[in-house]
C-alpha positions as CSV (number, residue, x, y, z in Angstrom):
1,M,-0.1,0.0,0.1
2,P,1.4,2.9,-1.3
3,Y,2.4,5.4,1.9
4,E,3.3,9.1,2.3
5,I,4.8,11.2,4.6
6,T,4.7,14.9,4.2
7,G,5.6,17.7,6.4
8,F,8.2,20.7,6.4
9,L,11.7,21.7,7.6
10,D,13.7,24.5,9.0
11,G,16.7,23.8,9.8
12,G,18.9,20.4,10.2
13,T,18.3,17.2,8.5
14,V,16.0,14.4,8.9
15,E,15.9,10.3,7.2
16,I,13.4,8.6,6.3
17,S,13.1,5.3,6.8
18,T,10.7,3.0,6.0
19,E,10.7,-1.1,4.5
20,P,12.1,-2.1,1.7
21,N,14.7,-0.3,2.4
22,I,13.5,3.1,0.9
23,S,15.3,5.9,2.4
24,T,15.2,10.2,2.0
25,I,17.6,12.7,3.6
26,Y,16.4,16.2,3.5
27,G,18.3,19.3,4.7
28,G,15.7,21.9,5.2
29,G,11.8,23.0,3.4
30,H,9.6,20.8,2.6
31,I,9.0,17.1,3.1
32,C,7.5,14.4,0.8
33,H,8.4,11.0,1.2
34,S,6.8,7.8,-1.0
35,S,6.6,4.0,-0.2
36,L,5.1,1.6,-1.0
37,V,5.1,-1.1,2.3
38,M,4.6,-4.4,2.4
39,Q,3.9,-4.5,5.8
40,T,0.7,-5.4,8.3
41,N,1.8,-3.4,10.7
42,P,3.6,-0.3,8.3
43,M,6.3,1.4,10.1
44,A,9.1,4.4,9.1
45,T,12.0,5.4,11.2
46,L,12.8,9.5,11.7
47,S,16.1,10.3,12.4
48,Y,16.9,14.5,12.7
49,Q,19.8,15.9,13.5
50,N,21.1,19.6,13.9
51,G,24.7,19.5,15.4
52,E,24.9,18.1,17.8
53,T,20.7,17.8,18.9
54,S,19.8,14.4,17.7
55,Q,16.4,12.6,17.7
56,R,14.9,9.0,16.9
57,M,11.3,7.8,16.8
58,N,9.0,4.9,15.7
59,V,5.9,6.2,13.6
60,V,2.8,4.3,12.6
61,L,1.9,4.8,9.1
62,T,-1.7,5.1,8.5
63,E,-4.3,5.0,5.4
64,K,-5.6,8.3,5.1
65,V,-9.7,8.1,6.2
66,D,-11.4,11.6,4.5
67,M,-15.0,11.7,6.9
68,S,-17.0,12.9,3.7
69,K,-16.4,10.3,1.8
70,V,-17.2,7.6,4.6
71,D,-21.5,6.9,5.7
72,P,-21.4,8.7,9.1
73,N,-24.4,6.4,10.0
74,S,-22.4,2.8,9.2
75,F,-20.8,2.0,12.0
76,R,-21.8,2.4,16.2
77,A,-18.1,2.5,17.7
78,L,-15.4,5.4,17.0
79,I,-12.2,5.1,17.9
80,I,-10.4,8.5,17.7
81,A,-6.5,8.7,18.7
82,P,-4.2,11.7,17.8
83,D,-1.3,10.6,18.9
84,E,1.0,8.4,17.5
85,D,3.2,8.4,21.0
86,A,0.1,7.7,23.3
87,N,-0.8,5.4,20.5
88,M,2.6,3.2,21.0
89,D,2.3,3.6,25.1
90,F,-1.8,2.3,25.5
91,E,-1.1,-0.2,22.1
92,I,-2.3,-2.5,24.5
93,T,-5.8,-0.7,24.9
94,L,-5.9,0.3,21.4
95,T,-6.2,-3.8,20.8
96,T,-8.5,-4.6,23.5
97,I,-10.8,-2.0,22.4
98,R,-10.6,-3.6,18.5
99,D,-11.1,-6.9,19.8
100,A,-14.4,-6.3,22.4
101,L,-15.6,-4.2,19.5
102,Y,-15.2,-7.2,17.3
103,L,-16.2,-9.8,19.6
104,K,-19.7,-8.4,20.1
105,G,-20.0,-8.1,16.5
106,I,-20.2,-4.2,16.8
107,S,-18.6,-1.9,13.2
108,Y,-16.1,0.8,14.0
109,Q,-14.6,3.5,12.7
110,E,-10.9,4.4,13.4
111,L,-9.0,8.4,13.1
112,L,-5.5,8.1,14.5
113,G,-3.1,10.7,14.3
114,K,-3.5,13.1,11.6
115,N,-6.7,11.3,10.3
116,A,-8.2,12.9,14.1
117,N,-8.5,16.1,12.3
118,W,-11.7,18.7,13.3
119,E,-13.1,17.9,10.0
120,N,-12.8,14.1,9.8
121,I,-14.1,13.9,14.1
122,S,-16.9,16.4,13.4
123,V,-18.3,14.2,10.7
124,A,-17.9,10.8,12.5
125,L,-19.3,12.2,16.1
126,K,-22.0,13.0,14.4
127,G,-23.8,8.9,12.7
128,N,-27.2,8.5,13.6
129,N,-25.7,4.9,15.2
130,L,-23.1,5.8,17.2
131,N,-23.6,4.4,20.6
132,Y,-19.3,3.7,22.1
133,V,-16.2,6.2,21.7
134,Y,-13.0,6.0,22.7
135,W,-10.7,8.7,22.5
136,I,-6.7,8.5,24.0
137,G,-4.6,11.2,23.6
138,H,-3.7,13.8,25.2
139,T,-6.4,15.8,27.6
140,N,-6.9,17.9,30.3
141,S,-9.3,19.5,31.9
142,Q,-7.4,22.6,31.9
143,I,-5.7,24.8,29.9
144,N,-2.5,27.8,30.2
145,E,-2.0,25.7,33.6
146,E,1.9,26.1,35.5
147,R,2.5,21.9,36.3
148,T,5.9,20.9,37.2
149,K,7.7,18.9,35.4
150,I,7.8,15.4,36.3
151,R,3.9,14.3,37.8
152,K,2.6,17.8,36.5
153,I,1.3,18.5,39.6
154,V,-0.7,22.2,39.1
155,T,1.3,24.9,40.8
156,Q,-1.1,27.6,39.3
157,E,-4.2,27.1,38.1
158,G,-5.6,28.3,34.9
159,I,-8.9,28.3,33.2
160,H,-10.9,25.6,33.7
161,R,-11.9,23.9,30.9
162,T,-11.9,20.1,29.5
163,N,-10.3,19.7,26.2
164,F,-9.0,17.3,23.5
165,K,-5.8,17.1,21.5
166,C,-6.8,17.0,17.7
167,W,-4.9,17.6,14.7
168,D,-6.2,21.0,12.2
169,K,-6.4,21.2,8.0
170,R,-3.7,23.7,7.2
171,K,-5.4,26.9,5.2
172,F,-2.7,27.9,3.1
173,W,-0.4,25.5,3.7
174,S,-0.2,21.8,3.4
175,G,0.0,19.4,6.8
176,Y,-2.0,20.1,9.6
177,S,-1.4,22.5,13.2
178,L,-2.7,21.3,17.1
179,G,-6.1,22.1,17.6
180,K,-7.9,21.6,20.7
181,I,-11.7,20.9,21.3
182,F,-12.9,21.9,24.2
183,S,-16.5,20.8,26.3
184,F,-17.5,24.1,25.1
185,L,-17.2,27.7,23.8
186,K,-18.1,30.9,25.4
187,S,-20.1,31.5,23.3
188,D,-21.6,28.0,22.7
189,G,-21.7,26.7,26.3
190,P,-25.2,25.4,28.0
191,P,-27.9,28.3,28.8
192,E,-28.5,26.7,32.1
193,L,-25.2,27.3,33.5
194,P,-23.0,30.2,34.9
195,Q,-21.3,32.5,33.2
196,I,-18.2,30.8,31.8
197,D,-15.0,31.7,31.8
198,S,-12.9,33.2,28.4
199,L,-10.5,30.8,27.4
200,P,-6.6,32.3,27.4
201,Q,-4.9,33.6,24.5
202,D,-7.4,33.4,20.6
203,W,-8.9,29.8,21.6
204,E,-12.2,30.9,22.0
205,S,-11.7,31.8,18.2
206,R,-9.5,29.0,17.1
207,G,-10.8,26.6,19.6
208,H,-13.5,23.5,18.6
209,S,-16.4,22.7,20.6
210,M,-18.3,19.8,21.5
211,Y,-21.8,21.4,22.2
212,S,-22.0,22.6,18.7
213,L,-22.3,19.0,17.3
214,G,-25.3,18.8,19.1
215,L,-24.8,15.2,20.8
216,W,-26.4,16.8,24.3
217,K,-29.3,16.9,22.1
218,T,-29.7,13.7,20.2
219,K,-27.9,10.8,23.5
220,K,-27.2,8.1,21.5
221,I,-24.2,7.5,22.9
222,K,-23.8,5.1,25.4
223,E,-20.4,5.0,26.6
224,F,-17.5,7.4,26.0
225,W,-14.4,6.4,27.2
226,A,-11.9,9.7,27.8
227,V,-8.4,8.2,28.1
228,G,-6.5,10.9,28.5
229,C,-4.7,13.1,31.8
230,E,-8.0,14.9,34.1
231,S,-10.1,14.4,31.6
232,G,-13.2,13.5,34.1
233,L,-12.6,15.7,36.5
234,E,-15.1,17.6,38.3
235,W,-15.3,21.3,36.6
236,E,-14.8,24.8,38.1
237,N,-15.2,27.7,37.1
238,A,-14.7,31.2,38.0
239,G,-12.5,29.8,40.7
240,Q,-15.4,27.0,42.0
241,P,-16.9,24.0,41.6
242,V,-19.9,24.0,39.3
243,Y,-22.9,22.2,40.6
244,V,-26.5,21.3,39.2
245,N,-29.2,19.6,40.7
246,G,-26.6,19.3,44.2
247,L,-24.1,18.1,42.4
248,P,-20.4,18.3,40.8
249,I,-21.1,17.9,36.4
250,N,-18.4,17.5,34.3
251,D,-18.7,19.2,31.5
252,M,-17.8,16.8,28.3
253,A,-20.0,14.5,30.0
254,V,-22.1,16.9,29.6
255,A,-21.3,18.1,25.8
256,V,-21.4,14.6,25.0
257,G,-24.5,14.1,26.2
258,T,-24.1,11.4,28.6
259,Y,-26.1,13.1,30.8
260,Y,-28.9,10.4,29.7
261,K,-32.1,9.0,31.8
262,D,-34.1,6.4,31.2
263,Q,-38.3,6.2,31.8
264,Q,-37.4,6.0,35.2
265,G,-35.1,8.6,36.2
266,N,-32.1,7.1,36.0
267,Y,-28.6,7.6,34.4
268,V,-28.0,4.9,32.2
269,H,-25.0,6.5,30.4
270,V,-21.4,7.1,31.0
271,Y,-18.5,9.3,29.8
272,M,-14.8,7.6,31.5
273,G,-12.6,9.9,32.5
274,T,-10.3,10.3,34.7
275,R,-8.5,12.4,37.4
276,V,-4.5,12.0,37.4
277,P,-2.3,13.3,34.8
278,V,-1.9,9.3,33.1
279,W,0.0,9.4,30.2
280,F,3.0,9.5,31.5
281,G,2.8,6.8,34.2
282,Y,6.0,5.5,33.8
283,L,7.3,8.5,35.6
284,I,4.5,7.6,38.6
285,E,4.7,4.2,39.6
286,Q,1.2,4.0,41.0
287,L,0.4,5.0,36.8
288,A,2.5,2.3,35.4
289,D,0.0,-0.3,34.7
290,F,-2.3,2.4,33.7
291,P,-3.1,1.2,30.0
292,S,-2.9,-2.5,30.9
293,A,-5.6,-2.0,33.9
294,V,-7.7,-0.3,31.2
295,A,-7.2,-2.8,28.6
296,H,-8.4,-5.9,31.3
297,I,-11.7,-3.5,32.1
298,I,-12.7,-3.4,28.4
299,K,-12.0,-6.8,27.9
300,R,-13.9,-8.1,30.8
301,H,-17.4,-5.5,30.1
302,A,-17.4,-6.8,26.8
303,N,-17.1,-10.6,28.5
304,N,-20.9,-9.7,29.5
305,H,-20.2,-8.3,32.9
306,R,-22.0,-5.2,33.5
307,L,-19.4,-1.8,34.2
308,D,-19.4,-1.8,38.4
309,D,-18.3,-5.6,38.1
310,A,-15.3,-4.5,35.5
311,L,-14.4,-1.5,37.1
312,I,-13.6,-4.1,39.5
313,T,-12.7,-7.5,38.6
314,G,-11.0,-6.1,35.2
315,P,-7.9,-5.3,36.6
316,N,-5.3,-7.8,36.7
317,G,-3.5,-8.2,39.7
318,S,-2.8,-6.3,42.7
319,N,-0.6,-3.6,40.3
320,E,-3.3,-2.5,37.9
321,H,-5.8,-2.9,41.1
322,I,-3.3,0.3,42.0
323,A,-3.4,2.2,38.7
324,I,-7.2,2.6,38.8
325,W,-8.2,2.5,42.2
326,G,-5.6,3.5,44.5
327,R,-3.4,2.3,47.2
328,E,-5.0,3.7,50.5
329,S,-8.3,5.0,50.2
330,L,-11.2,6.2,46.7
331,D,-9.8,9.4,47.1
332,E,-6.9,7.8,45.6
333,R,-8.2,6.5,42.4
334,S,-7.4,7.5,38.5
335,I,-10.5,6.6,36.9
336,Q,-14.2,8.7,37.4
337,W,-17.8,8.4,35.7
338,W,-20.1,11.0,35.2
339,P,-22.6,11.5,36.0
340,I,-21.6,10.8,39.3
341,N,-24.5,8.8,40.1
342,T,-24.9,7.0,37.0
343,R,-26.5,3.5,37.1
344,T,-22.7,2.0,36.3
345,D,-24.5,-1.3,37.8
346,W,-27.3,-1.3,34.7
347,I,-24.6,-1.0,32.0
348,Y,-23.8,-3.4,29.5
349,F,-21.9,-3.6,26.8
350,Y,-23.5,-4.5,23.5
């Protein structure tokens, strides 16, 4: 299958290698590397050198997806994973998600790497038959905060608005730039919520809004898994926690429509997020086994177990259990479901 790597190099040299033994070296300017790769899991190796600075990385090659040419009603599940490095760290999680969907006969669409751009995402999430979403990559509960380098402890608060990294197609240049999808923007936030803080810099104009997709109206998503850093914290606004009907809320869970009640008045859809920085788990002993723990929870859930049971019995061994639930108290847990009072004991995967 033919693959193409494009980009722009403003200094130094970069070598791109793909099988079968095709290597190209660039000394600056636009990059366009094409190769016919005959592998089941195609990879490319990029080596960069600029003076004493050097870096080497492996990149998974994926087919280009254009959702304008795909029927958004042709799948029931969506896997979104914008970060190639996170995808490698969470490979066991991604593989288990695919296996679970195959086991249940659930059709799915993948948006990996640069395919996870706003144009594709905004179309895919509006499919009428979409019930399950798995988002893996960079997420955050706030923006413009300051943190310690290693353990990512907040030293100065930013603006609290849950956001997911995505990609944006450049208007005048080839390639993509970093984008963010916020739960909502100040211009389109839910009218029943208090006056919303303005996002810093120009994010109110160039950021994207999950709320704008109208998922909170259709409420078709049964499970939305946001596997990234601090995607499931209580939402704060103007420096204060936000409560609705006396309970805390998560702003992204509101935006994706999991605040859904059945005829008996019970919350039976769920948004699964995290309370802590989880991606760099190898720097935080408690979270080193987080990717495999989440994988085993999803596997257990797919094997006809209720979500509450899967959360407890899914983690394999004490290390995975600690990665999810902490060492001593529930306050140390890394995972969080929304609504806070959702009936996880009623949620099956089918």
